[in-house]
N, C-alpha and C positions, 0 to 999 in steps of 0.2 A: 469234739472238735471235728470239723470237716477236713477233707483232704487239702483244700486250698490254704487253710490256715497254717499248714506246715511249710509253706513256701517262704515265709518271712520269719526270721529269728532276730528279735531286737537285741542289740548289744550296745553298751556304752563304751566310750573311749577308754575308760579305766579297765574294763574287762579285756579289751583288745590289747592294751599296753601290757597287761599282766600275763596274757596267755599266748599271744601271737608273735612270731618273728617275721612272717610274711603276710602281706595283705594286698587287696586290690580294691580300688575305689572306682565306681561307675557313676556316670551321670547321663540320664536319658539314653541308656543303652550303649554308651561308649565308655571305654576305659580311660580314666584320667590318670591313673597311677596303678602300677603293679610292681611290687618289690618289697624291700625290707621296711620294717617300722623305722629303723634308724635312718634309712634313706629318705623317707617321707619327712621326718623331723629335720633332716639336713636341708631339704628343699625349702623349708620355711625359715631357716637360719638367716638372721639379719633383717627379717620382715615382721617381727613381732615387737611392738612398742608398748611401754607402760605410760599411762598418763593419768593424772588426777586433776579433774576439772572442778570448778567451784560450784557450778549450778547446772540445772537441767538444760538450759539454753546452750551452754557450751557442749554438753553431752550430745545434744541433738545435732549440732554442727558437725561434730566428728562422725556421728552415725550417718549423716547425709552424704559424707564424702569418702568414708572408708568402711571396710568390713570390721566388725567388732566381735571378738571372740568371748569376751566376758565384760560384765559391768557390775560393780559392787558399790553399794553406798557405804561410805566410811565416815569417820568423825570429821575429817577436813574436806569432804566433798564426795565426788564420785570417781572411783578408780576404774579405769577402762584398759583393756588390752586391745590395741589398735593394730590392724594388719595392713602393712604397706611396704612396698619396696624401698621407698625413701622415707626420711623422717617427716612425719605428718605436720609437726609444729615444734617450736622451740622448747615446749614443756615436756615433750616425749623423750623417754629414756629407753634405749634398746634393752630388750628382755632376752637374756640368754637361757632362761629356764622354759623352753618351749614344750608345750604339752601336745599330745596327739590331737586333742580337740583344736588347738591353735592351728596345727599343720593341716588338718582336714578342712577347716573353714577357709584357710588361706588358699588351699588348692581348689576348692569347689567354687570360690567366689572371685578368683583372679582370671 
């Protein structure tokens, strides 16, 4: 490995949640957040919504208008976690089980 390869250490949100109490998030050289993991999660509280849509067209509509932190195909459609300060539509239900990934995507896309 060359010296430059030591400048980047890939970590996933599960690693961070399990090992860190403090973190900083930068975007284009500027700090977006510096503080506790719990503070970052609190920042996204009330902004993570669950929605199950029936088809790809409905999913694309949500994706065109909101940040999406996860999308999973399930038996009755497509389950999506939608990030928004307000309720995206009448089918969305507030998610109180916010993950570090949800909070990170909410922060970096808002």
